[in-house]
C-alpha positions, 0 to 999 in steps of 0.5 A: 495500505500496507504496514509492511514497507516495501520501498525500505525493503527494496532499498536495503536489498539494493544496498546489500546487492552492491556488496554481494557477488553477482551470482547471489544477487536476487532481482526484486520485481516491480510492485504494482498497486491494484487500485480498483476494488471489484468486491466492495462499493465506493461508499465503504472504500471512502469510509476505509480511506478516512480511517487510513488517512488517520493512520497515515497522519499519526503513524506516517513513518510506519506505512507505505503511502499508496493511491486510494482504491476506487470501487467498481460500484457506487454506494453510500457510506456506511453508518459507523456506530 
């Protein structure tokens, strides 16, 4: 998940581009979401996704909603103390 809101930035750039001459308009590349995590297993990703779900619930207007990451390896959820 991202605290920075890329979609809002894209909309602002598109709106600003409508008022600028063509030589000053910057093309914004398409954003690709990487949803497979090769560094960590599914148990840790599931625990992290639970925390992100809480952040989305309480602060939904301040972060972009993205698809959940999937791990390349299976594993148990960590025990949080």
